[in-house]
Residue, then its C-alpha position, 0 to 999 in steps of 0.5 A: x787156458x780152457x778145459x774141455x771134453x773131446x766133444x767140446x774141443x771139436x767146436x774149435x775147428x773151422x770147416x776149412x782148417x789144418x791140424x798137426x798130429x804127432x806120430x802114432x802113440x801120442x795121437x789124441x785119441x779122444x779128440x780124433x774120435x770126436x772129430x769123426x762125428x762132425x760132418x761139415x768139413x769143407x777142407x780139413x788138412x791133417x798132417x801126421x804119421x802112423x795113425x793109431x786111432x780108428x776114427x771116421x774123420x779120415x773117411x770123410x771126403x773133404x778130409x785130406x790126410x798126409x802121412x809121413x809113415x804108413x801103418x795098418x790103418x793108413x794102408x786100410x784107408x788107402x785101399x778103401x779109397x780114403x784121401x790119404x797121401x804119403x810124404x817121403x822124408x826122413x823122420x827128422x826132416x819133418x821138423x822143418x817141414x812141419x814148421x813150413x806148413x805151420x798147421x793152425x791147430x797142433x794137438x798131442x796127448x800128454x800126461x796130466x799137469x804136475x804141481x808146477x803146471x807142466x804136462x810131460x809130453x810122455x811117450x813122444x817127442x818126435x818132430x812136433x815139439x817146436x811146433x807145439x811151443x810155436x802154436x802155443x805162443x801164437x794168438x792166431x794158432x791153437x794148441x790142444x793137449x789131451x791128458x789123462x793118467x794112462x800116459x806116463x810122465x817121462x823126462x827130457x835131458x839138458x836143454x830139451x825138457x820134454x814138457x809143455x806148461x799150462x800157460x802155453x796150452x789153449x785147450x786142455x782136453x781131459x779123456x780116458x783114452x789109453x795110448x796105443x799098445x804094440x805087442x812083440x811081433x812073433x819070431x819064427x825059426x828064420x828070425x831066431x837064426x837071424x837074431x843069433x847072428x846079430x847078437x854075436x856081432x854086438x860087443x860089450x859096451x856097444x851103443x844100441x839102436x833097434x827098430x821095430x819087429x821080431x828080430x830086434x826084440x829077439x836080439x834084445x832078449x838074447x842080450x838080456x839073457x847073455x853074458x855081455x853087458x855095459x850097453x848104451x841105448x840111442x834109439x829112435x824108438x824105445x821098445x819092450x826089448x830095450x826095457x828088458x835089457x834095462x831090467x836085466x841090468x845090461x844097460x849102463x850108458x857109461x861108454x857112449x861118449x855123449x848123453x852118458x847115464x841115460x838111454x836116449x829115444x824120441x818115442x816109445x811104442x810097446x805094451x802097457x808094461x812098457x808105459x808103466x815102466x817108463x813112468x817117472x823113470x829118469x833112466x830114459x830121456x826123450x829128445x826131439x827127433x832132429x837130435x836123436x836121428x841126426x847122423x852126426x850125433x849118432x856117429x859120436x856114440x861109442x861102438x854104435x850098433x844099428x839094427x833094422x829090418x829090410x824087405x829086399x836087397x839086390x846084388x848092388x846092396x840097394x835096400x828096399x825097406x818101406x815099399x812092396x811092389x811100388x806100394x807104400x807099406x811103412x815109411x822111411x823113418x830113421x832107417x837111412x839116418x841110422x845106417x848113415x850115422x853108423x857109417x861115419x865111423x868104421x868101428x860102428x856097425x849098421x846091420x840090416x836084417x831080413x828072412x831070405x824068402x817070402x811066400x806069395x800064394x804057393x810060390x816062394x820068392x827070394x828077398x835077395x834079387x839080382x836086380x830090382x824091377x822097374x818101379x821099385x822104390x829104394x829106401x837106402x842106397x848101396x853106398x850106405x850099406x854095411x852088413x846084411x843078415x839072413x838066417x843063413x849068415x852075414x854078408x859084409x858089404x863095405x869096401x866090396x865090388x859089385x861082383x864081390x857083394x853079389x857073391x857075398x849075398x848069394x852065400x846068405x840067400x836061400x840055396x834055391x836062388x844062389x846059382x842065379x845070384x852068383x851068375x848075376x854077380x859074375x855079369x856085374x864084374x868090372x862095373x858091368x850090369x847084372x841085367x840080362 
């Protein structure tokens, strides 16, 4: 093992090379910033998701960045003409996809080594764990681990120990970079109303999954302040809201049926308070995404309640959650996996949340539409969808005809759009098309 500064570690790359990165919060910021100062790239292929490091690396014309999840920086890079592409896949599918690509260099941020020489993988397990170990064991590949005290020590569970030994690491980079911090999204009146409907759907003892955004955080806050409890957590992302549930004494993980006694996640994204709270906290277990996001594993949890956001829905119940007007906005992540996993047991619930309208300039548009325009990219198919929630109420879609689904969705749409939606639902009666 070699110790190096970020600037020194840049020299291990060839002008034509490949690099595998973890999702956002675990990206080695010092290394990526230093790589941005190098100008002799001939064909560097970078594979990652939700980039959180603003570096000139991705603006170099010979650097090709393939992302599995767009965030603000990916959208900025795309719109400025950088060579960034999107690979549509569920988060868990990136485990075998990354193995098939086998980048020559694998890099991650981690906590500093302990007394036994182990570096905790800190706030990210995700799809990269197997390839970290594979690169460390292969003399033709390179494993780079960037460490500093800003990354909390976290733990795995059972056979998944969530750490890398110094003997596996080729280059240990020491930096002062801090993990990306994600503040709670602001919640308006619509988000508050949606959260109240969702909170009413969650029974004591439920196992919870929450996605990113204002509604899940408000739901968690409401549950933390409410009378219920005895909840469990099995969630792709661990958030500030889930921390607040723990702090309120609402989490026991006693009724999950699997991984009992620990909250299960595959990565964390939040504030410094969250990262400090996670440090050496054995109540939370970080497992690889192909375990956490497996629909079969998800379905085995007791009273699984999945809470995620959507951008638009049509009267069939088709859901758009990661694109806007055909342009990539975010990514698929675990969206469909948690919808599907909860759907394997009808006592579980998959809840998709969206405000009823959005504004484009001076015009107000409905997020619930009679049909989608040509070019719309569907995230989750209609047959997977359980409940849709807006600030006007809950539409329970399982087992309904298209006509019935359309009427249920019209009832929770903004009043200005209900008549057109009801008319489209009527046209769809008997399996007909709602399109005029």
